[in-house]
C-alpha positions as CSV (number, residue, x, y, z in Angstrom):
1,M,49.0,155.8,142.8
2,P,48.0,158.8,140.6
3,S,44.7,158.5,138.7
4,I,44.9,156.5,135.5
5,E,44.2,158.4,132.2
6,L,43.5,156.5,129.0
7,R,44.6,158.1,125.7
8,P,45.8,157.1,122.3
9,L,49.5,156.2,121.9
10,P,51.2,157.6,118.9
11,P,53.8,155.6,116.9
12,G,56.5,157.7,118.6
13,A,55.7,155.9,121.9
14,A,56.9,152.5,120.5
15,G,60.0,152.4,122.6
16,E,58.1,153.1,125.8
17,L,55.4,150.5,124.8
18,L,58.0,147.9,124.0
19,A,59.6,148.3,127.5
20,L,56.1,147.9,129.1
21,Q,55.2,144.9,126.9
22,R,58.4,143.1,127.8
23,A,58.0,143.8,131.5
24,A,54.4,142.6,131.4
25,H,55.3,139.4,129.6
26,V,58.1,138.2,131.9
27,P,55.6,136.4,134.2
28,E,54.1,134.8,131.1
29,A,57.5,133.6,130.0
30,Q,58.0,132.0,133.4
31,L,54.5,130.5,133.2
32,Y,55.2,128.9,129.8
33,D,58.9,128.3,130.4
34,D,59.7,130.2,127.2
35,V,61.8,133.4,127.1
36,R,61.2,133.6,123.3
37,L,57.5,134.5,123.5
38,P,56.7,136.8,120.6
39,A,55.9,139.8,122.9
40,L,59.4,139.5,124.4
41,V,61.4,139.3,121.1
42,W,59.3,141.7,118.9
43,P,61.7,144.2,117.2
44,L,61.1,147.9,117.9
45,D,60.8,148.8,114.3
46,E,58.0,146.2,113.7
47,L,56.2,147.5,116.8
48,A,56.5,151.1,115.6
49,D,55.2,150.0,112.2
50,E,52.2,148.2,113.8
51,L,51.3,151.4,115.7
52,T,50.8,153.1,112.4
53,R,48.4,150.4,111.3
54,S,46.4,149.8,114.4
55,S,44.8,151.7,117.2
56,C,46.7,151.7,120.5
57,L,45.3,153.0,123.7
58,G,47.7,153.7,126.6
59,A,47.0,153.9,130.3
60,R,49.1,156.5,132.1
61,A,49.6,157.2,135.8
62,G,51.1,160.6,135.6
63,S,53.8,160.4,132.9
64,R,54.3,156.7,133.3
65,L,52.9,154.3,130.8
66,V,51.3,151.5,132.9
67,G,49.1,149.7,130.5
68,A,48.2,149.5,126.8
69,V,45.9,147.6,124.4
70,R,45.9,147.5,120.6
71,A,43.0,146.9,118.2
72,H,42.5,146.8,114.5
73,E,39.7,146.0,112.1
74,R,40.0,143.1,109.7
75,D,37.4,141.1,107.7
76,G,34.5,142.8,109.6
77,V,35.9,141.9,113.0
78,L,37.6,144.0,115.7
79,H,40.8,142.2,116.7
80,V,41.9,143.2,120.2
81,G,45.4,142.2,121.3
82,R,48.5,142.8,123.4
83,L,46.6,144.0,126.4
84,V,49.5,144.7,128.9
85,V,49.7,146.1,132.4
86,A,52.8,146.9,134.4
87,P,53.5,144.0,136.6
88,D,53.5,146.1,139.8
89,L,50.0,147.4,139.0
90,Q,48.3,144.2,137.8
91,G,45.1,143.4,139.5
92,R,44.1,147.0,140.1
93,G,41.5,147.4,137.4
94,I,43.7,148.9,134.6
95,G,43.1,145.9,132.2
96,T,39.4,146.1,133.2
97,R,39.3,149.6,131.9
98,L,41.5,149.1,128.8
99,L,39.5,146.1,127.3
100,P,36.2,147.9,126.8
101,A,37.9,151.1,125.9
102,A,39.6,149.3,123.0
103,E,36.1,148.4,121.7
104,H,34.6,151.7,122.2
105,G,33.4,153.5,119.1
106,T,33.6,150.5,116.7
107,R,30.6,149.8,114.6
108,L,31.7,146.2,114.1
109,P,29.4,143.5,115.5
110,R,32.1,141.2,116.9
111,A,35.5,141.4,118.7
112,T,38.0,138.7,118.9
113,L,41.1,138.1,121.0
114,F,43.3,135.3,122.1
115,T,45.5,134.4,125.1
116,G,47.5,131.5,126.4
117,A,45.5,128.6,127.9
118,R,47.6,128.9,131.1
119,S,47.0,132.7,131.4
120,T,44.2,132.3,133.9
121,A,44.1,136.0,134.9
122,D,43.8,137.0,131.2
123,L,41.1,134.5,130.6
124,R,39.1,135.6,133.7
125,L,39.3,139.2,132.6
126,S,38.1,138.4,129.0
127,R,35.3,136.2,130.2
128,R,34.2,138.7,132.8
129,H,34.0,141.2,130.0
130,G,31.6,139.0,128.0
131,C,34.0,137.1,125.8
132,V,33.3,133.4,125.2
133,D,35.7,130.7,124.1
134,A,35.5,130.1,120.4
135,H,38.3,127.5,119.8
136,R,41.7,126.4,121.0
137,E,44.9,126.3,118.9
138,T,48.0,124.3,119.8
139,V,51.0,126.3,118.7
140,R,53.5,123.8,119.9
141,P,53.7,121.3,122.8
142,G,53.1,123.2,126.0
143,L,51.6,126.3,124.3
144,Q,47.9,126.3,123.5
145,L,46.0,129.5,122.7
146,V,42.4,130.2,123.6
147,H,40.6,132.2,121.0
148,L,37.6,134.2,122.4
149,V,34.9,136.2,120.8
150,E,32.5,138.9,122.0
151,E,29.3,140.0,120.3
152,L,29.3,143.8,120.4
153,R,25.9,144.5,118.8
C-alpha cells in the first residue's frame, strides 16, 4: 500500500467521497440490518453542499481516496462526523490518523461525535482517542446512538 497522505477535500470531490462513504457503510447496514442508513442514501447535491459548509479531510493512497472525516464548529463545540475508511483498508490506522487530524488547529475546548451502539470498532477508536460517553439516544427500535465528547483544552 502506498503511503497515506492527509489533505483537505474540496467540494468538487463530493462524488468520490459519496462512493467511499457508501462502500464504508455497507458493513454498518449489515450490522444494523438497514440499507437505508443516512450515509447510504444521502444525495450527492446535499453532500456537495455540506462540503462547502464544513471542513473535510481526505486520506489518499496515491490517487485513491481511502478515508475521510468531516468537522464543523457549532455553538462553541467541534462536531466531528462521518469518519469513513475504505472497507479493504480498515484496521490499518487510517481512522486513527484522521480523527486527531480533524481536531487539529481548532481553538475550541470540546469535540463531540456519535456512532451506533453496535459499531464496536468505531467506539473503540473514539475511546482510545480520549472520547468518553456522554449519552445514548434511541433513534428507533434496534438503532441506538452513542454520543461521545472529548475535552481538547
